[in-house]
Backbone as a ProteinNet text record, in pm:
[ID]
protein_1_A
[PRIMARY]
MSVATPSPSCDSFRELLAVYVIGALEPEQASEVRTHLGTCSACEAEQVELAQIVAFLDAIRRAWPDPPWIAERPASPMPPSKGMA
[TERTIARY]
84.3	0	88.5	66	146.6	72.3	148.5	90.7	113.1	11.4	20.7	123.6	180.3	273.1	191.8	230.7	155.4	157.2	45.7	37.6	75.7	105.4	137.6	26.4	-97.4	-208	-203.7	-124.4	-111.2	-14.7	66.4	172.2	122.7	13.7	-34.2	-80.6	-137.8	-181.1	-62.6	36.1	153.2	227.8	226.6	291.5	220.5	92.7	13.6	7.1	54.7	35.2	96.6	218.1	281.6	203.6	159.2	81.3	-53.3	-110.9	-236.1	-217.2	-108.8	-83.7	-71.1	-9.6	4.1	-118.8	-219	-343.7	-337.8	-250.7	-231.8	-291.2	-370.2	-434.5	-564.6	-601.4	-732.2	-837.4	-955.3	-1057.4	-1091.6	-1099.5	-1133	-1023.8	-898.4	-787.9	-782.9	-804.6	-803	-911.4	-1026.6	-1135.4	-1095.9	-1030.9	-985.8	-882.8	-791.2	-690	-757	-850.2	-921.6	-993.1	-1056.2	-1126	-1026.5	-912.8	-810.6	-756.8	-732.2	-679	-774.9	-902.8	-1001.7	-999.8	-932.2	-929.7	-790.6	-686.6	-548.8	-469.8	-442.6	-370.8	-226.1	-164.3	-25.6	-14.8	-102.9	-100.5	-144.8	-238.8	-282.1	-166	-88.5	27.4	130.1	152.5	247.4	197.1	67.7	8.4	25	5.8	22.9	167.6	262.5	404	436.3	387.4	412.5	349.9	230.1	163.2	242	300.1	381.9	506.5	567.8	685.9	649.4	539.4	494.9	465.6	398.5	367.9	496.5	593.5	721	793.6	800.7	867.9	795.9	663.1	586.5	613.4	624.9	654.7	792.5	889.1	1022.9	1017.1	943.9	932.3	871	771.4	707.2	794.4	878.9	961	1075.9	1128.8	1241	1201.3	1206.6	1172.2	1274	1226.6	1315.2	1419.6	1541.6	1641.6	1598.8	1648.6	1605.7	1621.5	1724.9	1746.5	1638.6	1564.7	1455.6	1345.3	1315.2	1209.4	1241.9	1369	1410.8	1398.2	1381.2	1373.7	1229.3	1211.1	1075	1001.2	871.8	789.3	804.1	793.7	801.3	674.8	686.6	567.1	485.8	539.1	471.3	370.2	246.3	146	177.6	126.8	150.1	82.7	137	82.4	-50.8	-143.3	-271.8	-270	-152.3	-143	-188.3	-232.1	-275	-404.1	-404.3	-523.8	-625
-117.5	0	123.4	210.2	330.4	446.7	530.5	646.2	768.1	850.5	972.1	1067.4	1147.7	1251.4	1369.7	1426.5	1541.5	1656.1	1722.1	1837	1962.9	2071.1	2196.6	2242	2206.1	2245.8	2171.1	2064.6	1987	2052.1	2145.3	2199.9	2246.1	2321	2372.5	2259.3	2153.7	2039.9	1957	1939.3	1860.3	1924.4	2056.3	2126.2	2097.7	2062.6	2040.3	1893.5	1802	1659.9	1613.6	1652.4	1608.9	1660.8	1784.6	1843.2	1771.1	1734.4	1658.4	1521.7	1453.5	1318.3	1317.5	1418.2	1419.7	1479.3	1517.8	1566.3	1707.6	1791.2	1925.4	2036.1	1999.8	2102.2	2148.1	2270.5	2319.8	2236.2	2217.2	2132.5	2169.6	2297.2	2338	2296.5	2318	2276.9	2125.4	2053.6	1907.6	1857	1920.2	1881.6	1905.2	2016	2046.4	1942.9	1905.9	1806.2	1671.7	1630.6	1503.6	1501.1	1611.1	1619.8	1602.8	1671	1659.9	1517.1	1455.6	1319.3	1221.2	1250.1	1164.9	1173.6	1276	1294.9	1286.6	1273.9	1278.9	1158.7	1065	944.1	972.4	1073	1106	1158.4	1249.1	1302.9	1197.1	1112.9	1005.4	910.1	876.5	788.1	853.2	982.8	1053.3	1056.3	1075.4	1076.9	940.7	833.5	698.5	678.2	720.9	707.5	787.3	910	992.9	929.8	876.1	812.4	690.7	615.7	500.3	545.1	652.6	705.1	750.2	822.7	869.6	750.8	647.6	529.6	458.3	449.1	385.9	463.1	593.8	676.1	668.8	663.4	651.6	516.6	409.8	277.5	276.4	341.9	351	427.2	537.1	618.7	538.6	456.4	375.4	258.2	207	90.3	121.7	241.8	279.9	398.2	378.5	490.7	604	722.3	838.3	829.3	874.4	880.4	985.8	976.6	1068.6	1216.2	1251.4	1392.9	1449.4	1366.1	1414	1476.3	1415.4	1466.7	1605.8	1642.5	1771.4	1885	1853	1959.3	2006.7	2126.7	2177.1	2089.3	2088	2008.5	2058.5	1965.4	1998.6	2071.2	2167.8	2237.8	2152.4	2037.3	1952	1861.6	1854.5	1770.2	1622.9	1535.5	1392.3	1342.2	1236.7	1179	1112.3	1126.6	1058.3	933.8	895.4	780.7	817.8	722.1	748	827	931.8	1017.1	960
0	0	0	-93.1	-101.4	-36.4	29	97.4	10.8	0.9	-79.7	-20.6	-106.4	-62.9	-12.5	102.8	153.7	53	41.3	-48.9	28.2	-45	25.2	119.1	88.2	176.2	309.9	318.2	441.7	541.3	496.2	581.2	717.7	720.7	849.2	940.3	882.8	963.8	1011.1	925.3	962.8	1079.5	1085.8	1197.4	1329.3	1323.7	1444.9	1487.1	1403.3	1430.5	1562.4	1591.6	1716.9	1837.9	1829.8	1939.5	1951.4	1837.7	1835.3	1901	1866.6	1917.7	2069.4	2127.3	2273.8	2342.1	2262.7	2320.5	2373.8	2316.9	2370.6	2283.4	2182.8	2100	2165	2134.7	2175.3	2103	2162.4	2101	1955.8	1925.7	1788.9	1689.7	1728.1	1641.1	1626.3	1735.9	1730.9	1636.4	1638.2	1548.2	1402.4	1375.1	1238.6	1191.9	1281.2	1245.7	1219.9	1306.3	1286.5	1151.8	1116.5	988.1	874	882.3	778.2	770	884.6	885.3	816.6	823.8	759.2	607.6	555.3	410	349.9	431.6	381.7	432.9	344.4	386.8	425.1	364.3	397.3	541	577.1	713.3	814.2	776.4	865	893.7	791.3	810	901.6	884.8	971	1114.5	1132.5	1265.7	1333.1	1258.8	1314	1359	1276.7	1313.5	1438.5	1445.6	1564.6	1688.6	1674.6	1788.3	1835.8	1743.1	1781.9	1857.3	1813.5	1882.3	2023.1	2036.1	2167.5	2258.6	2206.3	2286.8	2330.3	2240.4	2272.8	2382.9	2368.7	2470	2603.6	2600.9	2724.2	2791.1	2711.1	2766.7	2832.3	2770.3	2829.4	2960.8	2960.9	3081.8	3195.6	3165.3	3268.9	3312.7	3224.4	3255.3	3350.6	3342.5	3427.6	3513.1	3644.2	3732.7	3718.8	3745.4	3740.2	3850.9	3822.5	3929.3	4032.1	4154	4260.5	4225.8	4151.8	4122	4031.4	3959	3872.8	3957.1	4071.8	4158.4	4210.9	4211.5	4265	4163.9	4035.3	3934.9	3918.1	3864.2	3840.5	3739.5	3749.6	3658.1	3514.8	3421.1	3279	3236	3145.4	3097.1	2999	2957.2	2859.5	2930.6	2881.6	2947.4	2927.3	3014.3	2996	2870.1	2812.4	2689.7	2716.9	2622.7	2631.3	2542.7	2493.4	2404.4	2264.1	2191.2	2052.7	2053.4	1974.4	1968.2	1873.4
[MASK]
+++++++++++++++++++++++++++++++++++++++++++++++++++++++++++++++++++++++++++++++++++++

């Protein structure tokens, strides 16, 4: 199965895919991305790949506890992953 090449009109959506995958988009933007993903196989394939990477990194994070010095640093501004969107 071949995946279509993203068109120039996909650029704005492709910039949002990583943020979409971690669940950090505003609801209106997330809805726009979901609509686009339903019509664009290239962006959908990229979203699937990003979601797999996020899931892999989350599994690594859960498999190894943080070293003690991590608890001493300020919290990250990045929200926790919601897994595959």
